[in-house]
N, C-alpha and C positions, 0 to 999 in steps of 0.2 A: 225948834219943834213946836208944833202950834199947840195953842191952851186946848187940852180935853179932858174930859171926865173920864174917872178911871172905874170902872163896870167891877174887874176883878184885881186885885193886889196877891199875889203870890212871890211863896219863896222859891230857888231851885238850889239845887245842891250838883256839883259836877264832881263824879271822883274819877279819876286816873288809875289806870291799871295798861300794866302791858302797851303805854301810848294811844290807849284806846278809853272813852269815854262812856259811863253808862246812860242807857234808857231804857225808859220802863213802861208798859203799855199796861190802861186799864182796860178793864173788858169792857165790850160795849161801844169804846171808844175807837177815832180813826187812827189818832197820828198817838207816837211813842215822843215823848220825853225825857227829860234827868224828872229824877226824883225830887218832889214837895208838892206844895200843896198851897192852898189857902191860909194868910193870916188874918188869926181869929182875932175880934177883939180885944184888945189887952197884950197882943204880944208884938215883941220883936222878929223882925223878917229873921233872925239867928236862931229865936225860940221856935217860930212856927216850923224851921228848916230841920232843926235836930227831932221835933217830933213828928214831923210828916216823916222822916228814916225810919223810924221807932215803927211806926204805926202802918208804911209802906211797904219796909222791907227789911225791916226785925234788925239794921242797923243801931246799933249805938254812939253818941258823936259828941263830945266835949263841944259846945259852942264856939273856946279859945281853938279849935279844931278846922273854924271857919275863915276862907279868908275870901275878899267882895271883891268879886270877880267883873258886877256890871251890873244897871239896871238899864233893860228895855222894854221897849213899847208894840203893843200890836194888837193885831186883832186879836182874841180869841179863837183858839184852832176849833172848830167843832162847833162855836155860837161866834158868827163873825159878826155878828147886829152889835157884840160886845166889845171895851178896848179894856183890854188888860197892860198891869207894867208885873214886870218881874225882874226880883232882885233874887242876881244869881254870885252864886259863893262856891270857890273850891273847898272841897273835901280832901285836908289834907290827911289825915287821921281817922281811924273808924273802927271797930270792932264791930264781929261777929259775920256771918254768913250771909249773905243775901236770900235771904227767903222771901218770895214775893208776897203778898198776903191774901189772908181773904176775910180780914174786914169789911168796913164800912162800905173801901172803895177796894174794890176786888182786882189786883196787880196777878195780871197772869200770864207775863213776861217781859225776862230782863235781860239785853244783850248790852254787849261791848262793841263799839262802833269807829271807826276812823276815817275820811275823808278816803283812804280806799277798800275798804270793808264795808259797806251797806246792803244790808240784801235788797233785793231789787223789791220786793213785796213792804217792804220798811215805809211810810209814809213818817217823816218826821213835822215836829212843829216848828213853826217858821223862824220864828226866835232861836230855836237850836240849830235847823238847819242856813238858814240865811246871816245870824249873828256870830253865834256860841262855836260851833266847828270852829267859822273861817279864824276867829280870835285864838281857837288853842290852836291852830294853825298854826295862824304867822308866829305866837309866843313859843313853838314848834312844843305844845304840851304831848301833840298827838303827829301823827303820821300821816 
C-alpha cells in the first residue's frame, strides 16, 4: 500500500449473534457501521473501543474479550477527502442490553445483518461492506 497520511484513526467492534453482526447508525450520517469511534490521545485502540461501546450502545466489555480482526484503510464514509485507518476487533463477550445512545453522538438505530439479510435501505460503510463482511463470511462466522 502506498504511504498515506492518516486523517482519522478509529477502532471498531464486531459483535456477532445468531450468525449476524451488529451495525449502528448515527443520526444525520449516511452510512451504517460497526460500533466504535475515534481513538483519543493516550488511548489504545482497545481502550477506545471499550469506551465507545459503553457510550454508543451501553455495553460493558472487558478489553481481554477483544480479539484483533484486522486493520483496514479507506476514504472516510461521508468525508471522502479524509483517509481513515480502522482497527477492528471481534467482541467475544459483552454484558448489558444494546441501547442506542442519546449522548453527544446520537445512535438512532442498531441492526443485525449478514450477507443474506441486509435491508435495501441500508448503506454500509465501505470497510464493513467490502472487507469486514466478506472476511466474516469466509471465516464462516456469519451467513
